[in-house]
N, C-alpha and C positions, 0 to 999 in steps of 0.2 A: 504494498499499498504505498502511492506515495504520495505526501503531501506538501503544496507548495506555498510555504511560507514567507517568500519573499516579498509577496504581493503585501500580504498584512503586514509584515513588518516594514514595508516601505509607507502603507497608509498611516499607520501608527506614528512614525517618523515623521511623515508630513504633518501632522496633528499637534504633535510635541513642539516642531518648529514654530507651529501656528501660535502655538499659546506663549512660546516664549517672546515671538515679536509681538502680540499683543500685549504682553506684561512691561515689555520695554516700552511701548508706546502710552501705556497708562502711566509708568513711571515718569516719562515726558511731559505728559498733559497734566500731572498733579501738580509739578514743578511750575508750570505755565499757569495754574490757576491760582499756586499759593501767591502769587507776583502779582495777582489783578486787584483792580479797585474794588471795595467793598460790594457795589452795584453790581458789578459785571461778575464776583465771585459766586453772586446766588443762582445765576443761570447755567452758570458752567460747572457749579455743583451739581446739580440735576442732571445736565449731560453727562457728566463724570459718573454719576450711580448709574445710570443707565447702563453706561458702558462696562462697568464694573460689574452688572449683572450679568450680561453678556458673557463674559470672561468666566464667570464662577459657572456659567450654565455650562461655557465649553470645557471646562475643568470635570465639572461631573459626569459631562457625557464621556470624554476621555477616559475617565477612571473607571467607569462602568462598561464602557466597552473592553478596555484592557482586563477587567476583573472577568468578565464574561468570558474571553479568549481563552484566559488562563486557566479558568475553572472546566473549559471545553477540553484543552490540551491535555491537563490531569486526570480527566475523566477517559479519553482514548488511550492515553499511555497506561491506564490501570486495567485496560481490557485487553490490550495488544500482549 
């Protein structure tokens, strides 16, 4: 039985790279917001909160997929 894990590995790698890029963008954005005037900060903080929610969703999804794949591989290896 041949299982091609290259595609899955690449997919997970791309997801993690995307998370890293998004995290760096969020850090940069936080620095920009910290240097804004109080009036501008309020709107920017709401936007930043939305972006953080999207980032957290991506982290949870990546974690869930990775755990599911790990559990599947473990189950398959126990049956072989």
